[in-house]
N, C-alpha and C positions, 0 to 999 in steps of 0.2 A: 681189741685184741689182748689176749694175756700175757703180761711179761713176768719175767722171774727173775730176782737177784742173782747177779753173777759177781762176785768180788773182784775176780780177775779178769776174762775175758779176754782172749785173745784173737791177733787178725791175722792174716792168713801167713804170715811169715813168723808168727809166734812172738810178735812185740805186743807191748800192753796196748790195749783198747778202750784203757778206763776215761769216763768222763764224755757227755754229749757234747754234740756237736749242733749247728743250728738247727736240726731237726730233730734231735733228741735221740735218745737211745731207745731200741726195743729188742726184747729177747734176749740174746747173749751177750748183752754189754755194748755191741757195737751199734753205732747209730745208723738210722736208716740212711740220712744222707750220705754218709761216708760208705755203706754197703751199696747204695746205688752207682757212686763214683767208682767202686772197684769192680761192679759189674760191667759198665761201661768200657773200661778199661780193657778188662778180660776180654770182652766179645771182639774189640778192634785188635787185640793182642792175637787172638784165636785165627783172625781173617789172615794172617801173615803166614800162618804154619802152609798153607797151600801153594804158595808161591816159593817157600823155602823149600818144600816137598818136591816141587817141579824141578827145580835146580839139582837137587840132589838124583834126581831120576835122571837129568839131563846128563850128570857127570859120573853116572855110576851105573852098575845093573841092579842095584839094591832094589828088593818087592816091597810092597805097602806094610805088609806083616810084619817084616822085619825092622821098617823105619818107625811102626808105631811101637814094636819093641824096646828099640834104642831109645825113643822118644820117652819112654814111660819109665825105664830104666835109667836114663840120666836125669830125668826130672825128680825122680825118686832119691838119687845121689844128692843133688843140688839143694833139694826143700831138708832133706836129713842133716846135709852141714850147715844150712842156715839156721835150723831149729837147735842145733847142738851150739851153734855161737850164740844164739840168743841165751840160750840157758846157762853158758859160761861166763857171760856178759852181766848176767843177772846176780851170778854168785859173787862175780867182783864188787858189784855195787852193793853187796851185803843187804838186798830188798827181800823182806821177810812177807810175803802175802799167803793168804790161805785162799786157795781155790775150793770151788764148789767139787767134792769127789763123787767121781763117777764110777758106779761098781764095775768091776772088771768084764763080767758077762756081757753087760750093757756094750762097755768099750769094743770088745771084740765082736759082736754083733754088729754095731756100727760100721767098722773099718770092712769088715769081710762084705757085708751088703754093698755097702758103697763102691767098693773096688770090683766086685763082680759086675754089677752094673752098668760101672764104668768101662769094663772090659767088653761086655756084649753091646753097649753102646758103640764103642770104636770099631769092633769087628765086624758085628752087622751092618754096619754103615758101608765100610770096604766091600763088604760081600754083596750089599745093594746096588753099589758103583760099578762093580765086576758084571754085575747080571744085567743091569737095565741102563748103564751110562750114569755120568757124574751129575746132567743135569735133572733127570728125574729121582736118582738116588737122594740128591739132596733135598728137593722139594718135598718127596715121600718122607723123609725121616726129619727135617727141621719144620716141614709144615704139621706133621702130626702130632710133635712135641707139644706145642702150646696149647692145642685143643686137649690132649690127653693130660696135661698139667690142670687145665682151667676145671676140667671134669674131676680129677683126683683132689684137687684143692677145695672145691665145692663139697664133696661127699666126706672125704676124709678130714680136712681141716676147717671146714666151716667157713671158709676166705669166699665172700661174694664179689664176682667180678664187677657188677653193675654194668648199665647200660653203656656206660664211655668205654667202660673196660671190654665189652664185649665188640663194639665198634672198633676199638684200637687194634683187638686181635686179628678182626677180620680184615682190617686194614692192612697189618702186618703179613699176613698170610697171602693178600692179594699183591703185595709188593714183592713177597718173596717170590710168587709165581712168575711174575712178569720179568723180575729181574734174571732169574734163573733160567728161565724156557725162553724168553725173548732175547738173552744173551747168546743162548744155544743157536740163535737164526731159525726161531720158528719151528714148526712142524716136523724139525729133524730129528728130536728124540724119541727112542722107542721104549713105549712102556711095556715091559714083561713081567708076569706074573710073579715071577721068583723075586725078581728085583723089589716090587712092591713088598712084597711079604717080609723080606730082610730089612726094609726101610722102615716099616711099621714097628718091627721086633726092635730096631735101634731107637726109634722114637720112643717107644715104650719104655725101655732101659733107661733112656734119658729123663725122661718124666717120672721115673721111679727114682732115681738118683736126687733129682731135684725136689722131689716131697719128701724123701726122707731126710734131706738136708734141713729144710725147713721146719719139718717135725722135729728134728733133733735140737735144732736152734731155738726153737720156741720154750724147751725145758729149762735152758740156761745152763746145762751141765756139760755139752759137747763142746770140746776144742777143735775149733775147724782145721788149724794147722797139722794137730795129730791124725784128723781124719785124712787131709790131703798126703800127708808123707807114707801113711801106712795103706792106703787105698791104692797109693801108684806101685807099692810093694807086691799087693795082690795082683794087680793088672800084668806088671811084669812077669811075674810066676805064670799067669794063664796064658798070656802071650809066647814064653820062651820055647815050647815046644815046636809050635807052629813057624816062630820064625828061625827055629833051627832047620826046620824040614825045608823052608823054603832059602835059606842061606844067610847066616848072621854077619858073616863079612862080605862085604861089595868088593867088587873088582871094578878098580877104578886107577886110571892115569893121574888122576889129582887128587891123592889121599888128603892133603894139608886142606884143599879147598873143601871136601865132601865134610872132612871133621869139623870145620867151622859151621858150617850148615847144619850140621846135626847139633852140635854145642848150643846153636840159636834157637834150634828147634826144641831142644830139651829145656833151655834156660828160659826164654821168653813166651812162646804159645803154650808152654805146659807148666813149668814149676811156678812163674809168674803168675800167669793166666789162670791156670786152675785152683792156684792157692788163693787168688782174690776171688774167683767165682764161688767156693764153698764158703768163704768168710761173707759174701754179700749175699749169698743163696739162703743164708741161716738165718736172716734179719728183713728181708723184704718179701712180698707175698710173692707166691710160686709162678701167679700168672704173669706177672709184670717181670719177672727174672726170665722166664721163656721169652718173653719179646725181647728184651734187652739182648738176648745173647745172639738174636737174630741180626745184630751189629757185626757178625762174623763175615756173611755173603758179602753184605755192604762193604766191610773194609777188602775183603777178596777182590770185588769189582774194581773198587778204587785202586789197588795195586796193579791190577791186570792192564787197566787203562794208563796209570801213572809210569809204571816203571817196566811193564813187559811189552806195552807196544800195541795192545788192543785196541779196536776202534770204539770211541764212544757214542754208543747207539741212544736211540730214544727209549728204548725198554731199559735201558741201565740206568738212564736219568730220572725216567718215570719209578721204576721199582726203588731205587734208591730214596726218593722223594719220599713215597710210601711209607717205607718201614722207618726213615727218620722222623717223621710225622707220627707214626704211631708209640714209638721210642719215646720220643718226646712227650707225648701225651700222658703215656702211663706213668713216667718218672714225676710228671709235675703233679699227678692225682696223688701217687705214693707219697711224694713228702707233704703235699697238703693234708692227707690224712695223718702223718706223723705229727704235724704240728697241731691238728684238733685235737689228736689222743693225747698229746703232752698237756694241753692246757686243760683237759677233761681231768686228767690225773691229778692238776695242780691245785684245780678248784676244790677237789675232794678232799 
C-alpha cells in the first residue's frame, strides 16, 4: 500500500503523531497499531451513546433529531476548543514544524463531503429506526455498511480483503444479526420497505464517509482533526432546521441531570469517539474499519445487561462472541500486514 510523507501528522485531537509505534506508520503519519487502538476505543464509546440517549428520553421530552443536533453542536464546540488549546500550547513551546500544505479548495470539499455524509448517515438511521424499528434499522444500516465499504475499497482504493477478511466480515454480520434480532426476542421485528430503504441510505452514507476518509488519509496531506471539527459544524447546520421544527429546548423537571447526559453524549461518544474514528480510519483498511466499528452494538449490549438490567440471553452471548472474534481476527491481520510492509520498505 503506498505511503506518503507527512512531516507533522496530527491525531484526533490535534496533537502530534510523529514517530512510528510497534506496527509502523502508514499513510498520514499515524501508526497502524495506534489507529486500530483509536478505532476500538471509538467503537466502545459509540456503544454508550444509546444508553445515554435513553436516559435523556426518560428524563425529558427531547426528540431524536434535537438530541442529534445538540450532540453534534456540543461535539463541535468541544473539538474546536481542544484544537485551539493545542495550537496555543504549540506556540508557547515555540515549535516550528512545516506541514504539507493542502489546497484550500480540496480542504473545503473534504470537510463539506464528510459533513454531509455524516449528516445523512445519522438522519437516515433515525428515519429507518422510526419506520421499521430499532432492531431491523440497526441490522440494515450497520450490516450494509461493511459490505458496501468492502466493495468500494476494492473498486476505488484497490484494497483486497482476502479470504480471511471475507470470512471475518461474514462472521461479524452474522453476529450482528444474532445479537440485534435475537436480543429483540426473535421474530418480533417488523420489516417495512421504507425503513429498509432508509437503512440502506444510512449505510451508503457511512460507507462513503469511511472510504473518503481513507482516500484522503493515503495522500498524507489531510488533517483528521481539521476534518472532524468542521464536519461537525456542517452537520449541525444541516440538522438545525429539523431540530428547530421538532423543538430545540426540552421540557424536563431535572434540567441539571439532562444537561449532564447531553454533555456526556457530546463529549465521549461524539467529540472523542469521532475524533478517534477519523484519525484511525485514515490509516487502517476500510473494510477493517467497518468491522471494528461493529463494537458499537457489542458495547450497547454489554451496557444493557450490566447497567440497565436487561436479561443476558444466548443470542447476546453468541452474537457478541462472533463479532469480537471477527474484530480480533481483522485487527491481527491488519497489524501483521503493517509489520510485513514495514520490513519490505526497510529491506528496499
